[in-house]
N, C-alpha and C positions, 0 to 999 in steps of 0.2 A: 606142602608147608609144614616146617616144624614149628610146633606150637607147645609150650610149657603148659602142663596140666595145672589145675587150680592148686592141687597140694604143692607142686614144686614152686609155684609163684608165691605162695603164702610162706613156704619155708625159707627159701633163699632167692633173693632177686639177683637176676644176671641178665640184664637187658641192655638197652642202647645207653642208659645214663651210667651204668656201671662200667660197660666195657670201654668207653670212651672219656671216662673222668676219673676212675679209681687209680691209686698208685699200683706200680708193678706188683709190689709183695702182697698186697690186700687182694688184688685181682686174681693173681696165681692161686691163692688160697681159696678165693671164692669160686674158682673154676673147679677145683679139685673136690671141694665140699659139695658143690651142685651135683657133680657127677656120682658121688658116693650115694647120694639121696635119690636121684633120678634115673642113673643109669642111661640117659640119654645121650649117646655117642654122637649122633648126627647132630644134636644141637650144640654141643661141645665143639665140633669141628667147624661149624659155621661161626661160633664165636672166635675161634682161633684165627680163622680167615680174616674177619674184621680186624683183629689185632694186628695181622700183617699189613692191613692198610695204615692202621693208626701209627705202627712203627715206621712205616715209610715216610709218614708226614712230621712225625714227632721229633723234637729235639731231645727228648728223653729215650731211655732203652727199652723197648718192649719187644725185643728179639727173643725168640723161643720161650715165650711164656708158656707154663705148663707143658714143656718139651716132653717129658716122660710119659705124662698122661696122653698127649697126643700120638706118640710113638706106640704106646700100647694099645690104643684104638685101632690103628691101621695094622698092627701086626697079629692082633688076637680077637677083635670084636667083629662079628658077624653082620650086625646092623648096618656097618659103614659100606657093605658091599652094594647097597641100593645108591650110592652116590660116588662110584668110583673115580670120576675126575677130579673130586676134592684133593686127592692124593698129590696132584700136580703141584699144589701150592707148598708142599712141605718136602720137597726132594732133600734139602739140606738137613733135614732131621735124622736122615739115615745113612749108614755105610752103603756101600755098593751092593754087599752081599743082602743087608736087610731091604734094600730097595727092589731087588729082584724078588724077594719074598712078597713084598707088597704088590708088585706088579702081578705075580702069579695069582694072589688072593683075590684081587678086583678085577683083572682082565683075562685070566687064564693063560694067554700065551703072550710071549714079547712081541710077535708079529702083530697080533690084534692091538696090543698097547700102542705099538708105534703108528699104526695105520689110523686108530681113531683119535689119537691125541696130538698128532703132528702139529696141526695148526695152532692148538692152544699152547702147547710147549714153546713154540716159537714166539707167541705173543707174551708169554710170562717170563721168557728169558731175560729180557731187559730190566724186569722189575725185580728178579731175584736178589740182586745186590741191596736192594731197599728193603726187602723183607727182613733181611739179617743185619741191617746197617748198624744197629747198636746206637749208643748215644751220638748225637750230633749238635752240640751246644751252638747257640747263637749269640752274637754281640748284644742284639737288641731283641726283647721280647716280642713274638710274632703270633698272631692268631689266625685262624683261617675261617672265612664265612663261604658256604656254598648252598647252592639251591638245586633241589631236585623236583620231578614231578612223580607223584605217587602213582599206584596202579590205576586210580581213577582220574588221572590227568590233572590233579590238583597240585598245586605248587607249594613246596614247603622248604624251609631252610635248616641247615646242619653247620653248628660251629664247632670248631675244634681249637683248643688253647695250647699254647707252647709248642709251635710248630716250627720246623725248619724250610723255609721256602726254596731251598736249594734243589729244585727239581725242574725238568723241563715242563712246558705245556702239555706234551704229549703224554709224559709219564703221569701228570697230574690227572688228566683225564682218563687214562687208563685205570688208575688207582680207583678214581670215582666209580668207573664202570663195573669195577669188581663188587662194590656194594650192591649194584642193581641185580646181581646174580643171587644174592641172599635172601632166604625167607624168613628170617627171624626178627627183623624189624617191620613192625606193622602197627597200625593204630586203628581201632575199631574195625578190624578184620581186613583192612586195606593195607596192602604192602607199600612200604615206603621206599624211597631210594630207587625207583623203578627207571627214571631216566635222569642223567645228569644233565644240568642246563648251564650252569657257570659257578665259578668260584675264584675267590679274591684273598690275598694275603694282607693282612693289616699289621703293619709295623708300628710299635709303640715307641714314641721318642719320650724318654723320662724326662719329667721336670722335677719339681721340688718333693721332698719326702721328709715329713716332720717325724716319722718313726725313727729315722736316724738320728741319734742324739747329737752327733757332731754337726750335721747338716741343720738341725733344729737350732742349735745355738748360734750359728752363723746367720741364720734367717732373722732370728730374734735380734740380733745385734744391729741388723739393717733395717728393723721394722719401722714403718711409717706410724705415725701418731694419729688416732683418728678418735673420734666420739661417736656414740650411738647416734644413729641418722634422726631419732626423734627427741634428742636431747632439747630441753628448754633451758633459757637463760635463767629462769627462777630456780633452777636446781642449784645453783650457786648460794642462793638465800636459804635453800632447805637442805644444804649439804649433802646433795644425792649424786655428786659427780662419781661416776662408775670407774674404777681402775681398769686398764685394758690389759695389766699384766701385775700379777702379785710380786714379781721378782724385780720390777722396776724400782731402782734405789731413788730415795728421796734426796733432794739437794738442799742446802741451805737458802733459807727464805730470803728473797731480796727486798731491800728496804722499799716500801710502797709509798708513793706520793700522789698528789692529785694529778700531776702530769702523766706519770707512768702506770696508772691502775690498770688501764685497759691492756696495755702491752704485757705487763706482768701477770694478767690473768690469761691472757692468749697463751703465753709461754708456758705457764703452770699447766695449763690444761693438756696442751701438747705433749709435755713431758711427764704428765701425770704425777705432778708434784704436789702431793696432798698438803703438806705443811704450808706451802705458799698459797695454795687454793684457800685454805683456812684462814689464812693471814688476810687475803683479798676480802673473804667473807666479812671478817671482823672490821675491816677498813669501811666497807660499803654499809654496814648496818650499825656502826657507832652511834650509840645513844637513840636508835630507833627501835620502836616496838612493832614487830611485823604482824601482830594481831590486830592491829587497826586497819589493815587493807586485806582484801580477798587475794587469792593466789594470782589472779590475772593482773590485778593492780600491782602487786609485788613485782611482778615480771616487767611491767612498763617502768616502774619506778627504778629497778635495778638498771633496765636498759638506759634511762636517762642518766643515772648516777655514772655509769661507765662512760657514756659519750662526754659528760662535762669533766669527769675526773674529780667528782664530789661525793660525799657521803649520801646515803639515802635520805639521812634526816635533813640535811641541807636542801636537797632537791626537793623534798617534801615541803618544807617551810617555803621556799621560793614558788612553789606551785600555789600554794594556799593564800599567799600573799598578792597574787596577781588578780585583777579585776576580771570579770567575765568579758570575753571578746567575741563571743558566738552570736551573731545576730539571729540565728534561727530559733534561739532558745529564749523563751520569755524572760523579762527581767525578774519576775517574781518565782522564777525556777532556776535557783543557782546551779552551777555545774558541779557535777560529781567529782570525787578525786580522780576517778578513772578517766573521765572525760577531760579534766584539766591536763592530766598527763598525757593523753593522747593527742590533744591539741597542740600542747608544747613540743611533744615529740615529732608531730608532724612538720612544724615549722622549722625545728632544729635540723631535721633530717634534709628538707629542701635546702637550707643554707649549707649544709656541710656535705651533702650528698654522701653520707655514710651508710655503709652497709650494716646489717645485723651482726652481732659477736659470732653467731654460729658459722656465718659466711665467711667472716674473716678466719677463724679457725681453719675452716676447709681449705681456703687458699693457701694458708701457710702449711697445711698438711701437703698439698699438692707440690708446692715448692721444695719440700724435703725429699721427694722422690728423686 
């Protein structure tokens, strides 16, 4: 097993994450820097084989990464003699004369080379075009998710982003099988990628993207009008209507009457018309001191005012002018303002079968879709 020393690990990271996620230029520099420090040619060659797999699957170009370093190792490095079959992955890195030199260094004789590598050469022949394919862009972004068993028979996954799925099932399986021959990928001493199980390609179908200014503008132009889900009616009386967009232009305030106050409010809230919202607030609270009621009572009073198309002062005066009609409350215990408003609101709601303001706004928002 090829294992990085502690010094190598601390100085320069060159493992699974770097090999399958770094960009080409950064990765090539990382491999050369790693070798300068470690002089571990066998580790570098296994990394290069894993990059052949990455290039075979990738939409980007990872062909011939660190080519000169790989060539130098096979032509001059003695440590590589202990893994002679690794040269079969890199036939396209050498001229014919250089290839004969590599064969002689690693196998001694051409006859021996042909005899012991015949089957493996035939297996790799169909994959050679993929090893050096270069860039193969796709119309839609595609990722790969695959599953393997490790050497302890435990299943794990491996994902690769930005892939080109234009390969056969057989080619895909053979590429995954190459990873099973490598020793550099392990976790807690257990070799990963021991047995390929299955793999899938995930094609991304793009939807909206607000990072694109033109698309964001088009989306905003057709944006639906919503209010925060926990918005209360009494926020109108407290002037706390929150704008959904600071860029939404205000429109000329519509004249408010007893007959149209609820409709004007709904429209202004949906269109985020702050000027009209303020006008509605002024209409509802004309002559009324909100400090005389609690927030809950203000909410109930505002609701009644909207239903009847009156100011809050008018509704408040009407409520206080009505006699107690609740039989369950003793005569010597008059109704509170809140109880009066709740009682009146219940009767009016039963008569009109009207929904609350927030539901009306939500229904209007749905119709705008």
